[in-house]
N, C-alpha and C positions, 0 to 999 in steps of 0.2 A: 477586447472581448472575442470569444471564440467565433470562428467563422460559422455563420448560419444560425446562431442562437438569437432569439428575439430579446429585446430589452426587457428586463424585469424591473418593476417598480422598486425603487431603493427604499427598503424597509429598515435596513440596518446600516450602520456607519462603517463603510469599507474603504480601503484604498488598494490599488492593484499591487500585485507581487511580481508575477512573470510577464513576459511580453504578450502572451496570448491567453493566460489563465491565472487563477489564483488571486486571493484577496486577503488583506489583513483586516480583521474584524475588531473594532474598538469598543471597549466598555461593555463587553457581553459576559455577565456572570453565568457560570455553569452550575453553581450550587443553589440550593433552594428549590421552592415549588414554582418553577417558571410557568407562566400561562401557556396554554397550548398554542395560541397564536404566535407566541415568540418562538417556540420550538419549530413551528411550521415555517416561520420566516428564516430560521437558521437552515433548515432542510432545503428551502428554496434557494437560498444563497449558495449552499454547497453544490446543488445541481447546476446552478448557473456558472459558478467559478471553478468548480472541480477541486479546489484546495482552499481551506480557510486557516488563517493563523490567528491565534489568540495569545497575547503576551501577558506575563505577570499573573498567571493562574496559580492560586495557592496549591501546594502539594497536599491534596486531600483525595486519597484513592477512593473513599466512599463516595464523594461527590462526582468523581470521574465515572465511576460505574453507574451512579444514579442518572447522570445526564445522558450517558451512552444508551441506557435503557430507554430513555424518552425517544430515541431515534429508531428503536426497533429491538427485536430479540437479539441477545448477544450469543456469539459463538464461544464455546469452550475450546481452547487451543489444543492441538494434537500433542504438544510436548508438555504435559501436565507437571513435569518436574520443575518447570521454570515459571510457574504461575505465582502470584502474590499469596503469601501465607494466610492472609486475612480476607482476600478478595480473589477467588479463583478465576473470576472473569478477566483479570489482568494478566497479560503475558509480560514478563520482565525480560528486557533486552539490555545487554551490556556485559561488562566484566565484573560487576559488583557481586559480592557474596558475603554473607554472614551466617550465623547459625540457624537462621530461619528461611533465608532466601538466597537462591542462586540464579542469577540472570543467565539467559541464553547468549552464548558468545561463540563467534567463529572468527578465525584469523584470515580467512580468505576474502578476496574481492567478491562482493555480492553482485548478482545479476539483476537486470530490470525484471520486475514482476508486479502482479496484483496479488493481494493477500487472498489465500484460500482458493486459488484457481484449481487446486486438485480436488476440490469438493464438487459434488454433483451440482449444487447451486452455490456459485461463488459469492463472497461476502458483498454487502452493499457499501459499507464505508468503514474506515478505521480511524481511531482517535489515538494519537501518539504524544505522550507527555514527557517532557524533559525534567527528570527529578535531579540527576547529577549529570552535568555536561562538561566534557573536557574543554580546555581553553582553545584547542585547535583540533581539526579533524573531526571525524564522526558526523559529517554532514549527512542530511537526507536530501537526495535529489528526486524531484518529481517531474513527470513527463505528461504533457498534454496529448493524450492518445486520440482525442477527437480531431484537433486541428492537424496533427501529424498525419492522420489517415486521410483527411480531406485534401491535403496538399501533396499527397503521394503522386509521382508521375502516373498518368492515366493507365498506361500499360501494366505497371506494377500493381496498381490498385485492382485492375481487372483480374490479374493472376491469383490474388489472394481472396477474392470476394466470396467464394463459396467453399474454400478449403477449411478443413478441420485438423486439429492437432490433439494428441494424446498428452494430457497433463498427469504426472505421476509423482506422488510424494516420495516414492523410493528413488526416482531419478534425481529429485532435489537432494535427498539425503546423501546419495552417492557423490553428488557435486560437492556438498559440504565436507564430506569425508576426504575427498581429494585435496582440499585446501586447509583442513584442520586435522593435523596428525593426532591419532588417539581417539577421535570421535567414533563411538560405536555405530554399527549399522542400524538401520531402522528395524524395530522389533517386528516379529511376526504378527503380534496383536495389532499394531499400527498399520501394517500392510493389509490386514483383513479389513480394518475399519475404513481405510481409504484406498480402495482399489483404483487403478487407472481409470480416467474419465475423459471423454471426448469433448472438446470445446472448439468453438469456431475461432478462426484467426481474426475475424471482424464480428463484433457484436453491437447490438443496438440497445441503447439505454432505455429502460422501461418508462422513465419519467420524462425525458427530454426528446426521446425518439432519434437522437443523433448516433450514428455509427462511430465506432472507435476500434483502435487496434487492441487485441487481446493476446499479446505475445509475451511469454515468460520463458526465455531461452533455457534457463537451468531446470525448469520444471517440465519442459516438453521433451518426451522421449522420441517422438517422430511426428511428421506430418502425414496424415492418411493419404494414400494413393501416390506418394512419392517415395523414391529410394531414400534411405536415411541421409546420405550425404547431400542429395539435392534438396531435401527438406530443410536441413540445417543451413545450407547456403542461401536458401530463399529467406529464412528468418533473419540471417545476418544482413542480407541486402535491405530488407525492410527496416531493420533496426539502425542501420547506418544512416538512413534518412531521418528516422524518428528521433534520434538522439542529437540532432543539430541543436545548437544553442537556443534557437528561436523557440523550441518546444520545451525547454528544460528550465525549471526553477530550482536553484540550489540553496537549501535552507541551512544557515549557520546557527546552531542551537545556542540558546542560553537557558539557564535554569528557569522554569516557570512557563516555558513555551508549550503551547498545545497546538499541534498541527492536525487537522482533520482532512482526510482526503476521500474522495468519491472513488471507490474501487472499480466502478463501472465506466469510468471515463479517464482514468489516469493509470500510469505505472510509476513504480518508485524503486529506488535502490539506495545503498548507503556507501559512505566512504570509510576508509580505515582511520584509526587513530593510534597514538602511542599507548598501547594498553599496559605497558610496563611502567609508565610514568603517571598515567592519569586513570581515573575511574569514570565509568559511564553507567548510568542506570536510567532506562526509559520504561515507561508503562504504556502498554498497548491494549486497548479494548477493540473488539471487532463486531460490527453489527451484521448479522446474518442477512443474506440476500432474500 
């Protein structure tokens, strides 16, 4: 269990995933009219564990959207061209394409991030569903940003305690363009909708009160008050600590998996897969902060 978190009464059937965070949740249906107390227990478990895994969830986009709405207001993704044709609340990820749907796909290595860090109010949590999963590769890696922060060397923790960084959707877009030839630049309309925003390098969770790292290297244009090179070097130093195996859970997907992560206490990234041999289609809903 994460350092400093109080024991929460076990209302749901769970088993640990990672060394310091994460839990697999057994026999939890997301479809139907769940009692509010059950949804509250799910939310409490998510805050406690940071990541929840549900196996063998039926491929039902409407049920995914309905359950996600029980957790809060849903964000509409900035890249509307890659949303589900019948459920625009769902962002489609992978290399799948047909005459109605084209999932968002990049060939470059993804950086650690929290979803929607470029918004004024970052998202609360994300729900990621495996509709079509390759037999190898395409893993999602999740990072316990709470324990990683708590166990930083004290001098390094002090250096970042009050620093802010600028998160910029255009910085992320240019990162993706460098790694995905032919990807168009961010539109002027998107740049107007999502101007750069200042976020702390360390943030405090509104529900648990625990501080955690809020560092998204490919989204951050610079650290305020530091020369660009020094800011990026500081980020690299912190992330070298935070990405130690102790703080990382690596999820190997199978169809029907639903992974829910608390965006306010975790970071995540993805691994590559052989996109010329295999298909991948993932559905993501995002609960606003």
